Backbone of each chain as ProteinMPNN parsed JSONL, in Angstrom:
{"seq_chain_A": "XXXXXXXXXXXXXXXXXXXXXXXXXXXXXXXXXXXXXXXXXXXXXXXXXXXXXXXXXXXXXXXXXXXXXXXXXXXXXXXXXXXXXXXXXXXXXXXXXXXXXXXXXXXXXXXXXXX", "coords_chain_A": {"N_chain_A": [[33.915, -60.198, -5.848], [33.991, -57.575, -8.327], [35.053, -54.243, -7.604], [34.407, -52.004, -9.088], [32.147, -51.863, -11.571], [31.103, -52.21, -14.974], [28.57, -51.851, -17.406], [27.175, -52.179, -20.682], [29.758, -54.644, -21.469], [30.667, -54.85, -24.001], [29.563, -53.281, -27.001], [27.745, -52.829, -29.928], [26.547, -50.403, -32.07], [24.4, -48.304, -34.076], [24.9, -45.388, -36.113], [23.413, -42.443, -34.874], [21.821, -43.637, -32.966], [20.667, -43.758, -29.554], [22.57, -44.378, -26.692], [23.364, -45.883, -23.567], [25.832, -46.109, -21.12], [26.678, -47.852, -18.24], [27.806, -47.518, -14.863], [28.808, -48.903, -11.833], [29.736, -48.872, -8.372], [31.254, -50.316, -5.496], [32.919, -49.305, -3.675], [32.438, -47.183, -2.077], [33.226, -44.637, -2.681], [33.168, -41.094, -3.225], [33.822, -39.762, -5.556], [33.531, -39.951, -9.052], [34.252, -40.91, -12.447], [34.266, -40.569, -16.018], [36.014, -41.817, -18.752], [37.438, -41.866, -22.056], [39.303, -44.015, -24.183], [41.532, -43.938, -26.785], [43.502, -45.291, -29.418], [46.841, -44.167, -29.347], [46.106, -41.756, -28.237], [45.687, -41.863, -25.579], [44.117, -41.79, -22.306], [41.239, -39.848, -22.009], [39.39, -37.374, -20.324], [35.914, -37.328, -19.904], [33.526, -36.651, -18.392], [33.099, -35.763, -14.939], [32.329, -36.39, -11.486], [32.002, -35.197, -8.265], [30.361, -35.569, -6.134], [26.971, -36.64, -5.449], [25.431, -34.453, -6.181], [26.983, -33.02, -7.848], [28.276, -32.319, -10.984], [30.591, -32.288, -13.585], [32.088, -31.005, -16.557], [34.498, -32.645, -18.581], [37.47, -32.705, -20.602], [36.507, -33.467, -23.107], [33.612, -33.321, -23.531], [31.575, -32.859, -25.355], [28.782, -34.119, -27.099], [28.198, -36.034, -25.288], [26.445, -36.987, -22.274], [25.788, -37.118, -18.735], [24.644, -38.895, -15.801], [24.259, -38.862, -12.347], [23.066, -41.057, -10.428], [23.112, -42.015, -7.889], [25.314, -42.344, -5.056], [26.745, -44.56, -5.725], [26.4, -44.956, -8.438], [26.93, -44.041, -11.803], [26.172, -42.83, -14.86], [26.787, -42.813, -18.351], [25.758, -41.192, -21.261], [25.248, -41.379, -24.761], [23.716, -39.353, -26.802], [23.121, -39.272, -29.52], [24.671, -41.36, -31.276], [27.838, -41.314, -32.969], [30.22, -42.334, -35.508], [32.876, -41.546, -34.743], [32.847, -41.768, -32.042], [33.453, -44.274, -31.421], [35.26, -46.253, -29.31], [37.184, -47.212, -26.381], [35.689, -47.213, -23.325], [36.086, -46.082, -20.043], [35.081, -46.229, -16.678], [35.8, -44.683, -13.571], [36.698, -44.482, -10.087], [37.357, -42.539, -7.124], [38.735, -41.412, -3.997], [38.987, -38.473, -2.018], [42.236, -37.442, -1.322], [43.823, -35.483, -0.391], [46.902, -33.66, -0.244], [48.557, -35.64, -1.119], [47.567, -36.601, -3.359], [45.328, -38.624, -5.376], [44.288, -41.978, -5.755], [42.979, -43.548, -8.562], [40.466, -45.88, -9.309], [39.693, -48.204, -11.673], [36.984, -49.344, -13.746], [36.28, -52.322, -15.722], [35.988, -51.561, -18.336], [34.203, -50.551, -21.322], [33.715, -51.614, -24.501], [32.981, -49.887, -27.311], [31.459, -49.793, -30.43], [30.571, -47.84, -33.096], [28.638, -47.902, -35.861]], "CA_chain_A": [[33.234, -59.34, -6.822], [34.724, -56.378, -8.697], [34.624, -53.038, -6.897], [33.854, -51.089, -10.085], [31.62, -52.656, -12.683], [30.556, -51.459, -16.109], [27.718, -52.593, -18.338], [27.658, -53.488, -21.115], [31.198, -54.737, -21.675], [30.847, -54.633, -25.44], [28.316, -52.835, -27.605], [27.784, -52.341, -31.308], [25.348, -49.638, -32.319], [24.403, -47.604, -35.361], [24.904, -43.928, -36.078], [22.13, -41.826, -34.557], [21.147, -44.299, -31.844], [20.992, -43.356, -28.188], [23.129, -45.486, -25.944], [23.76, -45.56, -22.2], [26.813, -46.958, -20.472], [26.442, -47.736, -16.802], [28.918, -47.799, -13.966], [28.456, -49.051, -10.424], [30.899, -49.124, -7.532], [30.99, -50.703, -4.113], [34.061, -48.821, -2.877], [32.005, -46.104, -1.193], [33.878, -43.384, -3.061], [32.293, -40.014, -3.682], [34.216, -39.246, -6.859], [33.431, -40.88, -10.176], [34.776, -40.326, -13.682], [34.176, -41.286, -17.28], [37.098, -41.558, -19.703], [37.52, -42.705, -23.237], [40.674, -44.289, -24.581], [41.712, -44.18, -28.213], [44.91, -45.586, -29.719], [47.706, -43.012, -29.582], [45.629, -40.536, -27.571], [45.611, -42.051, -24.138], [42.833, -41.617, -21.628], [40.748, -38.467, -21.981], [38.283, -37.237, -19.383], [34.666, -36.879, -20.533], [32.794, -36.006, -17.309], [33.404, -36.259, -13.614], [31.357, -36.023, -10.449], [32.627, -35.292, -6.947], [29.337, -36.161, -5.283], [25.722, -36.863, -6.169], [24.875, -33.192, -6.701], [28.049, -32.312, -8.554], [28.624, -32.858, -12.298], [31.508, -31.364, -14.248], [32.568, -31.415, -17.866], [35.91, -32.865, -18.767], [38.034, -32.06, -21.792], [35.851, -33.857, -24.348], [32.237, -33.632, -23.135], [30.611, -32.663, -26.444], [28.191, -35.35, -27.612], [27.957, -36.926, -24.159], [25.823, -36.468, -21.066], [25.926, -38.062, -17.631], [23.684, -38.835, -14.706], [24.754, -39.489, -11.115], [21.791, -41.455, -9.819], [23.364, -42.306, -6.473], [26.76, -42.325, -4.828], [27.36, -45.735, -6.326], [26.072, -45.129, -9.857], [27.258, -42.911, -12.679], [25.889, -43.312, -16.203], [27.216, -41.984, -19.48], [24.865, -41.363, -22.414], [25.519, -40.804, -26.064], [22.347, -39.073, -27.243], [23.035, -39.633, -30.937], [26.028, -41.87, -31.484], [28.494, -41.114, -34.265], [31.345, -43.271, -35.609], [34.116, -41.179, -34.037], [32.714, -42.107, -30.633], [33.971, -45.626, -31.263], [36.39, -46.17, -28.387], [37.093, -47.972, -25.144], [35.236, -46.286, -22.286], [36.348, -46.511, -18.679], [34.599, -45.532, -15.501], [36.762, -44.759, -12.475], [36.286, -43.854, -8.837], [38.458, -42.181, -6.234], [38.363, -40.646, -2.81], [39.869, -37.341, -1.813], [43.387, -37.864, -0.522], [44.608, -34.328, -0.002], [48.071, -33.261, -1.004], [49.262, -36.79, -1.682], [46.912, -37.025, -4.593], [44.33, -39.664, -5.195], [44.343, -43.14, -6.633], [41.733, -43.848, -9.248], [40.204, -47.299, -9.513], [38.978, -48.277, -12.934], [36.184, -50.482, -14.139], [36.899, -53.154, -16.756], [35.879, -50.935, -19.641], [33.159, -50.895, -22.288], [34.2, -51.432, -25.876], [31.85, -49.408, -28.102], [31.647, -49.629, -31.87], [29.45, -47.139, -33.729], [28.711, -48.147, -37.309]], "C_chain_A": [[34.05, -58.08, -7.082], [34.152, -55.18, -7.957], [33.955, -52.044, -7.826], [33.408, -51.923, -11.279], [31.03, -51.749, -13.752], [29.688, -52.385, -16.951], [27.268, -51.668, -19.45], [29.173, -53.5, -21.237], [31.555, -54.493, -23.132], [29.508, -54.212, -26.031], [28.59, -52.376, -29.028], [26.471, -51.611, -31.547], [25.476, -48.912, -33.662], [24.4, -46.093, -35.154], [23.494, -43.398, -35.808], [21.394, -42.458, -33.388], [21.579, -43.704, -30.515], [21.511, -44.581, -27.44], [23.551, -45.012, -24.556], [24.757, -46.596, -21.71], [26.674, -46.758, -18.975], [27.662, -48.153, -15.993], [28.39, -47.872, -12.544], [29.703, -49.351, -9.628], [30.465, -49.458, -6.111], [32.103, -50.22, -3.186], [33.648, -47.706, -1.926], [32.664, -44.769, -1.503], [32.861, -42.346, -3.52], [32.571, -39.634, -5.135], [34.128, -40.325, -7.93], [33.742, -40.149, -11.457], [34.396, -41.205, -14.873], [35.294, -40.823, -18.194], [36.82, -42.339, -20.984], [38.996, -42.868, -23.603], [40.696, -44.638, -26.057], [43.19, -44.458, -28.468], [45.696, -44.307, -30.004], [47.288, -41.742, -28.875], [45.544, -40.687, -26.071], [44.209, -41.868, -23.603], [42.457, -40.144, -21.601], [39.477, -38.394, -21.165], [37.057, -36.652, -20.078], [33.847, -36.056, -19.522], [33.307, -36.557, -15.994], [32.426, -35.687, -12.603], [32.007, -36.221, -9.091], [31.631, -35.688, -5.859], [28.034, -36.171, -6.07], [25.182, -35.587, -6.806], [25.865, -32.413, -7.557], [28.395, -33.025, -9.853], [29.502, -31.827, -12.997], [31.921, -31.911, -15.603], [34.074, -31.634, -17.831], [36.371, -32.219, -20.061], [37.298, -32.388, -23.071], [34.394, -34.222, -24.099], [31.218, -33.51, -24.275], [30.122, -34.004, -26.982], [27.871, -36.37, -26.539], [27.155, -36.212, -23.079], [25.956, -37.537, -19.987], [24.8, -37.874, -16.634], [24.298, -39.541, -13.506], [23.512, -39.834, -10.285], [21.912, -41.673, -8.32], [24.873, -42.256, -6.286], [27.43, -43.44, -5.615], [27.184, -45.841, -7.834], [26.293, -43.858, -10.655], [27.116, -43.407, -14.113], [26.345, -42.303, -17.252], [26.291, -42.26, -20.657], [25.443, -40.705, -23.651], [24.15, -40.593, -26.698], [22.118, -39.483, -28.688], [24.429, -40.069, -31.373], [26.533, -41.591, -32.901], [29.747, -41.992, -34.306], [32.605, -42.847, -34.845], [33.983, -41.283, -32.521], [33.039, -43.583, -30.386], [35.241, -45.56, -30.427], [36.19, -47.165, -27.258], [36.777, -46.982, -24.027], [35.487, -46.886, -20.905], [35.644, -45.609, -17.688], [35.669, -45.675, -14.421], [36.173, -44.101, -11.239], [37.529, -43.465, -8.053], [37.886, -41.534, -4.991], [39.41, -39.576, -2.594], [41.01, -37.749, -0.901], [44.295, -36.685, -0.224], [45.848, -34.141, -0.849], [48.824, -34.448, -1.595], [48.634, -37.263, -2.973], [45.981, -38.178, -4.339], [44.525, -40.77, -6.2], [42.984, -43.318, -7.271], [41.658, -45.344, -9.512], [39.268, -47.433, -10.707], [38.102, -49.512, -13.042], [36.847, -51.209, -15.297], [36.779, -52.588, -18.162], [34.694, -51.427, -20.448], [33.711, -50.598, -23.664], [33.007, -51.095, -26.752], [32.253, -49.235, -29.555], [30.397, -48.983, -32.449], [29.611, -47.268, -35.243], [28.057, -47.024, -38.108]], "O_chain_A": [[34.72, -57.571, -6.183], [32.949, -55.095, -7.711], [33.045, -51.322, -7.419], [34.216, -52.604, -11.911], [30.525, -50.664, -13.463], [30.026, -53.547, -17.176], [27.003, -50.491, -19.202], [29.806, -52.451, -21.116], [32.632, -53.983, -23.44], [28.455, -54.707, -25.629], [29.538, -51.636, -29.292], [25.4, -52.145, -31.257], [26.535, -48.918, -34.29], [23.942, -45.598, -34.123], [22.519, -43.836, -36.419], [20.441, -41.875, -32.871], [22.698, -43.213, -30.366], [20.957, -45.675, -27.547], [24.032, -43.891, -24.387], [24.552, -47.8, -21.863], [26.566, -45.628, -18.498], [28.435, -49.022, -16.395], [27.623, -47.014, -12.106], [30.625, -50.0, -10.124], [29.461, -48.958, -5.603], [32.212, -50.675, -2.048], [34.428, -47.32, -1.056], [32.656, -43.866, -0.666], [31.838, -42.673, -4.121], [31.661, -39.232, -5.859], [34.586, -41.452, -7.744], [33.536, -38.94, -11.568], [34.228, -42.418, -14.746], [35.508, -39.628, -18.395], [36.08, -43.323, -20.994], [39.817, -41.983, -23.365], [39.972, -45.522, -26.515], [44.044, -43.898, -27.781], [45.271, -43.471, -30.801], [48.018, -40.751, -28.898], [45.343, -39.699, -25.365], [43.24, -41.801, -24.359], [43.261, -39.295, -21.215], [38.593, -39.242, -21.292], [37.138, -35.624, -20.75], [33.52, -34.898, -19.781], [33.868, -37.651, -15.928], [31.79, -34.657, -12.827], [32.512, -37.305, -8.799], [32.036, -36.101, -4.773], [28.001, -35.756, -7.229], [24.544, -35.64, -7.858], [25.601, -31.274, -7.941], [28.766, -34.199, -9.839], [29.192, -30.636, -12.999], [32.082, -33.119, -15.779], [34.816, -30.92, -17.156], [35.733, -31.292, -20.56], [37.441, -31.657, -24.052], [33.98, -35.334, -24.426], [30.103, -34.018, -24.155], [30.912, -34.901, -27.28], [27.338, -37.441, -26.828], [27.181, -34.985, -22.981], [26.204, -38.707, -20.28], [24.108, -36.857, -16.619], [24.793, -40.663, -13.616], [22.989, -39.002, -9.543], [20.94, -41.535, -7.577], [25.62, -42.14, -7.257], [28.546, -43.282, -6.111], [27.764, -46.732, -8.454], [25.904, -42.762, -10.251], [27.848, -44.3, -14.538], [26.285, -41.091, -17.04], [26.06, -43.415, -21.016], [26.041, -39.631, -23.594], [23.494, -41.559, -27.089], [21.049, -39.983, -29.039], [25.254, -39.252, -31.783], [25.784, -41.626, -33.877], [30.28, -42.356, -33.258], [33.332, -43.707, -34.348], [34.909, -40.923, -31.794], [32.911, -44.072, -29.263], [36.196, -44.879, -30.803], [35.177, -47.861, -27.184], [37.518, -46.023, -23.814], [35.147, -48.038, -20.638], [35.616, -44.388, -17.84], [36.366, -46.689, -14.371], [35.267, -43.272, -11.331], [38.616, -43.992, -8.288], [36.714, -41.159, -4.941], [40.577, -39.751, -2.943], [40.789, -38.33, 0.162], [45.445, -36.887, 0.165], [45.839, -34.434, -2.044], [49.65, -34.266, -2.489], [49.11, -38.208, -3.602], [45.86, -38.655, -3.211], [44.883, -40.528, -7.353], [41.957, -43.247, -6.597], [42.643, -45.982, -9.885], [38.187, -46.843, -10.736], [38.423, -50.575, -12.512], [37.875, -50.757, -15.802], [37.414, -53.096, -19.086], [34.237, -52.558, -20.288], [34.122, -49.475, -23.957], [32.112, -51.923, -26.922], [33.266, -48.607, -29.863], [29.295, -49.513, -32.31], [30.593, -46.801, -35.821], [28.032, -47.074, -39.337]]}, "seq_chain_B": "XXXXXXXXXXXXXXXXXXXXXXXXXXXXXXXXXXXXXXXXXXXXXXXXXXXXXXXXXXXXXXXXXXXXXXXXXXXXXXXXXXXXXXXXXXXXXXXXXXXXXXXXXXXXXXXX", "coords_chain_B": {"N_chain_B": [[52.652, -28.381, -26.983], [52.324, -31.516, -25.422], [50.583, -32.191, -22.339], [51.471, -34.286, -20.745], [54.065, -36.311, -21.583], [55.203, -39.258, -23.15], [57.49, -41.731, -24.337], [56.281, -43.804, -26.777], [57.253, -46.345, -27.3], [57.497, -49.612, -28.871], [59.34, -50.989, -26.096], [61.504, -53.504, -26.327], [62.737, -56.027, -24.476], [65.035, -58.461, -23.105], [64.261, -61.135, -20.844], [65.149, -60.554, -17.47], [66.565, -58.265, -17.913], [67.304, -54.77, -17.266], [65.227, -51.992, -17.429], [64.282, -48.678, -18.32], [61.911, -46.054, -18.121], [61.001, -42.801, -19.132], [59.159, -39.809, -18.417], [57.761, -36.737, -19.271], [56.388, -33.688, -17.989], [54.268, -30.825, -18.363], [53.18, -28.889, -16.688], [54.328, -26.975, -14.208], [53.277, -26.661, -11.732], [52.225, -29.021, -10.95], [51.074, -31.515, -8.677], [51.181, -34.191, -7.737], [52.245, -37.525, -8.61], [52.156, -40.455, -10.631], [52.606, -43.904, -11.547], [50.837, -45.981, -13.661], [49.783, -49.236, -14.611], [48.828, -50.902, -17.553], [47.364, -53.647, -18.896], [46.928, -55.394, -22.003], [43.892, -54.523, -23.457], [42.715, -54.251, -21.0], [41.783, -52.669, -17.836], [43.437, -49.692, -16.559], [45.732, -49.908, -13.822], [46.873, -48.872, -10.631], [50.318, -48.709, -10.278], [52.479, -47.576, -8.831], [52.924, -44.776, -6.642], [54.707, -41.693, -7.069], [57.177, -40.225, -5.3], [58.749, -37.244, -4.017], [61.2, -37.827, -2.923], [61.857, -40.077, -4.173], [61.044, -43.512, -4.67], [60.792, -47.005, -3.91], [59.671, -50.199, -4.87], [59.994, -53.313, -4.484], [61.154, -54.687, -7.411], [60.794, -52.379, -8.766], [61.461, -48.953, -9.265], [60.776, -45.599, -8.709], [61.293, -42.249, -9.723], [61.388, -38.723, -9.193], [61.919, -35.667, -10.771], [61.683, -32.539, -10.17], [62.765, -30.117, -11.0], [63.494, -30.494, -13.655], [61.177, -31.41, -14.578], [60.356, -34.134, -14.937], [59.481, -37.595, -14.615], [60.488, -40.883, -13.708], [60.616, -44.423, -14.32], [62.016, -47.336, -13.237], [62.691, -50.625, -13.997], [63.888, -53.5, -12.695], [65.526, -56.659, -13.363], [63.693, -57.817, -15.297], [60.566, -59.445, -15.875], [58.621, -61.828, -17.72], [55.978, -61.343, -17.179], [55.918, -58.66, -16.765], [55.355, -57.424, -19.084], [53.5, -55.007, -20.619], [51.582, -51.953, -20.89], [52.798, -48.911, -19.71], [51.598, -46.262, -17.918], [52.104, -42.884, -17.451], [51.104, -40.628, -15.006], [49.784, -37.564, -13.997], [48.911, -35.39, -11.397], [47.231, -32.452, -11.281], [46.293, -30.78, -9.297], [44.954, -30.15, -6.01], [42.59, -31.36, -3.585], [39.375, -30.167, -4.305], [40.116, -29.286, -6.757], [41.491, -31.23, -7.952], [42.88, -33.061, -10.596], [43.53, -35.578, -12.851], [45.956, -36.194, -15.314], [46.678, -38.172, -18.044], [49.421, -39.812, -19.549], [50.143, -41.116, -22.847], [51.216, -43.584, -22.697], [53.782, -46.117, -22.405], [54.888, -48.854, -24.106], [55.905, -52.018, -23.018], [57.644, -54.925, -23.855], [58.608, -57.935, -22.758], [60.856, -60.468, -23.448], [61.735, -63.965, -23.944]], "CA_chain_B": [[53.318, -29.44, -26.209], [51.397, -32.305, -24.629], [50.747, -31.991, -20.906], [52.27, -35.402, -20.247], [54.633, -36.973, -22.768], [55.946, -40.489, -22.966], [57.92, -42.454, -25.531], [55.311, -44.906, -26.886], [57.908, -47.638, -27.444], [57.698, -50.534, -27.752], [60.64, -51.376, -25.58], [61.625, -54.957, -26.342], [63.9, -56.374, -23.656], [65.038, -59.859, -22.694], [64.028, -61.417, -19.422], [66.307, -60.296, -16.628], [67.16, -56.961, -18.224], [66.829, -53.568, -16.589], [64.672, -51.051, -18.411], [63.835, -47.424, -17.691], [61.027, -45.185, -18.896], [60.882, -41.431, -18.667], [57.916, -39.111, -18.734], [57.879, -35.312, -18.963], [55.11, -33.011, -17.792], [54.432, -29.407, -18.715], [52.686, -27.986, -15.648], [55.278, -26.95, -13.095], [52.532, -26.659, -10.483], [51.678, -30.363, -10.708], [51.226, -31.826, -7.258], [51.537, -35.574, -7.43], [52.628, -38.252, -9.809], [51.899, -41.876, -10.479], [52.708, -44.826, -12.677], [49.804, -46.995, -13.764], [50.064, -50.3, -15.554], [47.641, -51.334, -18.284], [47.524, -54.814, -19.75], [46.187, -55.276, -23.253], [42.428, -54.604, -23.379], [42.261, -54.241, -19.607], [41.769, -51.348, -17.232], [44.663, -49.267, -15.886], [45.796, -50.136, -12.369], [47.984, -48.157, -10.024], [51.545, -49.461, -10.015], [53.081, -46.922, -7.678], [53.005, -43.328, -6.594], [56.082, -41.203, -7.211], [57.409, -39.217, -4.274], [59.886, -36.355, -4.292], [62.45, -38.46, -2.481], [62.021, -41.341, -4.89], [60.548, -44.648, -3.904], [61.095, -48.313, -4.48], [58.744, -51.261, -4.5], [60.54, -54.524, -5.089], [61.997, -54.468, -8.594], [60.39, -51.121, -9.39], [61.906, -47.722, -8.628], [60.259, -44.389, -9.346], [62.01, -41.029, -9.346], [60.784, -37.461, -9.627], [62.832, -34.535, -10.897], [60.802, -31.374, -10.346], [63.47, -29.042, -11.715], [63.448, -30.802, -15.085], [59.795, -31.804, -14.828], [60.165, -35.475, -15.465], [59.481, -38.715, -13.694], [61.043, -42.074, -14.336], [60.308, -45.73, -13.755], [63.063, -48.307, -13.507], [62.307, -52.004, -13.695], [65.06, -54.391, -12.668], [65.266, -58.093, -13.487], [62.397, -57.879, -15.967], [59.87, -60.715, -15.999], [57.664, -61.885, -18.835], [54.721, -60.782, -16.694], [55.994, -57.197, -16.761], [54.91, -56.945, -20.404], [52.283, -54.205, -20.445], [51.788, -50.532, -21.173], [52.982, -48.17, -18.46], [51.045, -44.926, -18.078], [52.554, -41.823, -16.555], [49.911, -39.874, -14.633], [50.127, -36.364, -13.231], [47.789, -34.744, -10.731], [47.513, -31.024, -11.39], [45.714, -29.965, -8.248], [44.622, -30.834, -4.775], [41.227, -31.142, -3.141], [38.338, -30.132, -5.331], [40.697, -28.953, -8.055], [42.303, -32.361, -8.371], [42.612, -33.544, -11.952], [44.581, -36.445, -13.361], [46.248, -36.181, -16.747], [47.353, -39.417, -18.385], [50.218, -39.935, -20.755], [49.627, -42.109, -23.784], [51.738, -44.892, -22.316], [54.97, -46.728, -22.998], [54.657, -50.295, -24.149], [57.051, -52.878, -22.715], [57.525, -56.335, -24.205], [59.723, -58.716, -22.23], [60.918, -61.716, -24.221], [62.596, -65.027, -23.414]], "C_chain_B": [[52.27, -30.178, -25.392], [51.659, -32.079, -23.156], [51.629, -33.057, -20.287], [52.758, -36.186, -21.461], [55.439, -38.203, -22.393], [56.381, -41.028, -24.32], [56.99, -43.665, -25.657], [55.945, -46.292, -26.963], [57.507, -48.289, -28.756], [59.16, -50.704, -27.364], [60.637, -52.909, -25.534], [62.89, -55.334, -25.594], [63.85, -57.852, -23.308], [64.745, -59.985, -21.21], [65.299, -61.172, -18.638], [66.95, -58.937, -16.854], [66.595, -55.876, -17.304], [66.363, -52.578, -17.646], [64.143, -49.829, -17.674], [62.965, -46.648, -18.66], [61.062, -43.792, -18.289], [59.56, -40.837, -19.117], [58.14, -37.643, -18.381], [56.495, -34.701, -18.831], [55.314, -31.518, -17.934], [54.03, -28.446, -17.604], [53.586, -28.042, -14.426], [54.581, -26.95, -11.738], [51.93, -28.023, -10.154], [52.05, -30.832, -9.311], [51.705, -33.243, -6.989], [51.578, -36.385, -8.723], [52.504, -39.75, -9.568], [52.351, -42.625, -11.724], [51.573, -45.83, -12.564], [50.265, -48.028, -14.782], [48.751, -50.692, -16.231], [47.999, -52.523, -19.165], [46.598, -54.674, -20.946], [44.692, -55.493, -23.034], [41.886, -54.659, -21.952], [42.293, -52.804, -19.058], [43.125, -50.99, -16.634], [44.581, -49.553, -14.396], [47.018, -49.441, -11.824], [49.154, -49.104, -9.781], [52.236, -48.874, -8.789], [52.95, -45.412, -7.794], [54.468, -42.931, -6.693], [56.275, -40.065, -6.227], [58.673, -38.427, -4.588], [61.215, -37.007, -3.953], [62.747, -39.741, -3.247], [61.493, -42.471, -4.034], [60.73, -45.939, -4.682], [60.06, -49.311, -3.98], [59.226, -52.527, -5.203], [61.468, -54.198, -6.246], [61.737, -53.119, -9.26], [60.875, -49.925, -8.573], [61.382, -46.534, -9.413], [61.021, -43.176, -8.825], [61.271, -39.826, -9.904], [61.864, -36.402, -9.684], [61.987, -33.305, -11.208], [61.47, -30.279, -11.169], [63.374, -29.251, -13.229], [62.08, -31.292, -15.512], [59.707, -33.154, -15.536], [60.129, -36.479, -14.325], [59.985, -39.938, -14.447], [60.571, -43.322, -13.605], [61.399, -46.69, -14.198], [62.561, -49.679, -13.101], [63.556, -52.868, -13.792], [64.614, -55.829, -12.833], [63.882, -58.335, -14.118], [61.87, -59.31, -16.075], [58.939, -60.659, -17.21], [56.359, -61.196, -18.442], [54.747, -59.257, -16.583], [55.536, -56.605, -18.092], [53.551, -56.278, -20.27], [52.577, -52.81, -20.97], [51.817, -49.785, -19.854], [52.579, -46.711, -18.696], [51.604, -43.995, -17.019], [51.35, -40.934, -16.265], [50.305, -38.735, -13.71], [48.857, -35.762, -12.656], [48.091, -33.256, -10.637], [46.964, -30.183, -10.252], [45.523, -30.76, -6.979], [43.178, -30.538, -4.418], [40.253, -31.128, -4.286], [38.901, -29.823, -6.711], [41.464, -30.122, -8.649], [41.906, -32.882, -9.741], [43.808, -34.368, -12.409], [44.72, -36.288, -14.866], [47.105, -37.397, -17.051], [48.23, -39.243, -19.613], [49.651, -41.034, -21.63], [50.203, -43.506, -23.533], [52.983, -45.304, -23.074], [54.774, -48.233, -22.95], [55.956, -51.055, -23.924], [56.723, -54.305, -23.109], [58.778, -57.042, -23.709], [59.709, -60.082, -22.909], [61.87, -62.717, -23.568], [64.006, -64.888, -23.941]], "O_chain_B": [[51.426, -29.557, -24.746], [52.79, -31.811, -22.749], [52.44, -32.769, -19.407], [51.959, -36.664, -22.266], [56.239, -38.192, -21.457], [55.713, -40.804, -25.329], [56.916, -44.475, -24.733], [55.277, -47.298, -26.726], [57.194, -47.565, -29.701], [60.072, -50.58, -28.182], [59.864, -53.521, -24.797], [63.993, -55.001, -26.026], [62.771, -58.44, -23.223], [64.957, -59.055, -20.432], [66.392, -61.532, -19.076], [67.792, -58.509, -16.065], [65.56, -56.049, -16.661], [67.046, -52.363, -18.646], [63.629, -49.927, -16.56], [63.24, -46.589, -19.859], [61.143, -43.636, -17.071], [58.934, -41.304, -20.069], [58.655, -37.339, -17.305], [55.545, -35.14, -19.48], [56.397, -31.001, -17.66], [54.491, -27.304, -17.58], [53.603, -29.035, -13.698], [55.211, -27.208, -10.713], [51.199, -28.154, -9.172], [53.155, -30.598, -8.822], [52.54, -33.467, -6.112], [51.036, -35.996, -9.757], [52.717, -40.242, -8.461], [52.462, -42.053, -12.808], [51.369, -46.447, -11.519], [51.037, -47.726, -15.692], [47.708, -50.799, -15.586], [48.832, -52.416, -20.065], [45.615, -53.934, -20.909], [44.277, -56.518, -22.493], [40.745, -55.062, -21.725], [42.757, -51.873, -19.715], [43.883, -51.877, -16.243], [43.517, -49.457, -13.784], [48.07, -49.416, -12.462], [49.003, -50.157, -9.163], [52.539, -49.586, -7.832], [52.877, -44.852, -8.888], [55.359, -43.739, -6.432], [55.595, -39.043, -6.321], [59.546, -38.883, -5.326], [62.226, -36.769, -4.614], [63.755, -40.405, -3.005], [61.498, -42.385, -2.806], [60.807, -45.963, -5.911], [59.634, -49.269, -2.825], [58.903, -52.771, -6.365], [62.466, -53.5, -6.065], [62.412, -52.77, -10.229], [60.72, -49.886, -7.353], [61.526, -46.471, -10.634], [61.348, -43.091, -7.642], [60.619, -39.9, -10.945], [62.643, -36.257, -8.742], [61.622, -33.061, -12.358], [60.809, -29.593, -11.949], [63.196, -28.297, -13.986], [61.855, -31.559, -16.692], [59.074, -33.292, -16.582], [60.663, -36.251, -13.239], [59.912, -40.005, -15.674], [60.182, -43.277, -12.437], [61.668, -46.836, -15.39], [62.065, -49.866, -11.99], [64.193, -52.951, -14.842], [63.486, -56.188, -12.497], [63.022, -58.984, -13.522], [62.622, -60.251, -16.329], [58.531, -59.587, -17.655], [55.716, -60.547, -19.268], [53.715, -58.634, -16.334], [55.351, -55.393, -18.195], [52.574, -56.905, -19.86], [53.681, -52.525, -21.435], [50.968, -49.996, -18.987], [53.138, -46.024, -19.55], [51.571, -44.301, -15.827], [50.647, -40.529, -17.191], [51.064, -38.923, -12.76], [47.848, -35.64, -13.351], [49.065, -32.843, -10.008], [47.159, -28.967, -10.249], [45.902, -31.929, -6.906], [42.605, -29.563, -4.904], [40.305, -31.998, -5.156], [38.242, -30.069, -7.721], [42.026, -30.008, -9.738], [40.727, -33.115, -10.008], [44.95, -33.911, -12.358], [43.73, -36.253, -15.597], [48.127, -37.63, -16.405], [47.835, -38.609, -20.592], [48.78, -41.792, -21.204], [49.725, -44.49, -24.097], [53.209, -44.902, -24.215], [54.526, -48.809, -21.891], [56.975, -50.773, -24.555], [55.67, -54.836, -22.754], [59.88, -56.775, -24.188], [58.685, -60.763, -22.942], [62.705, -62.349, -22.742], [64.874, -65.694, -23.603]]}, "name": "protein", "num_of_chains": 2, "seq": "XXXXXXXXXXXXXXXXXXXXXXXXXXXXXXXXXXXXXXXXXXXXXXXXXXXXXXXXXXXXXXXXXXXXXXXXXXXXXXXXXXXXXXXXXXXXXXXXXXXXXXXXXXXXXXXXXXXXXXXXXXXXXXXXXXXXXXXXXXXXXXXXXXXXXXXXXXXXXXXXXXXXXXXXXXXXXXXXXXXXXXXXXXXXXXXXXXXXXXXXXXXXXXXXXXXXXXXXXXXXXXXXXXX"}
């Protein structure tokens, strides 16, 4: 079984709809992240959480919200979807590794199309 | 200037060739560096970390030049299965300040 799972894998929605993307992990990591990937722009950080009580905005948090329901679960919500939120969304996890940096482990991605 | 810059490619090389990618970063205080590999429509996966002394993993060699603020990835004896996008990743902090910045990737296509 995959260590980091995302649901749904693909979603088509309409402008103005609320949508939730879910992420679960079995790696036991405290840190979880949400990114979006757009062609030519690379991966951009939306929100991140270093533990259940910690939520932080990334570089592009406007229009998004998150919930860390448990160590293993981190959800991303689009309260009112708009077409420029069409993208590939990745969840990732990591554990603190000190000065050597940390490896992030990614889920398979959710492909979202907002019409 | 982008925080992490890569040539998007594509680099089209024949099987067996040696190919090198460079990546520059803007934050001189960056702490650690990585190369990730991303196959089409798949998630990024860690290929290798990049250490100050350079490191090698089979056909792959990574180098770091802090003075010039760039890292490189060398792939020897390219295989068809090496075709992918290679992401340069920089960690700007340690501990609670840790933050990864991803380059946009360099696409490699290995052909027969």
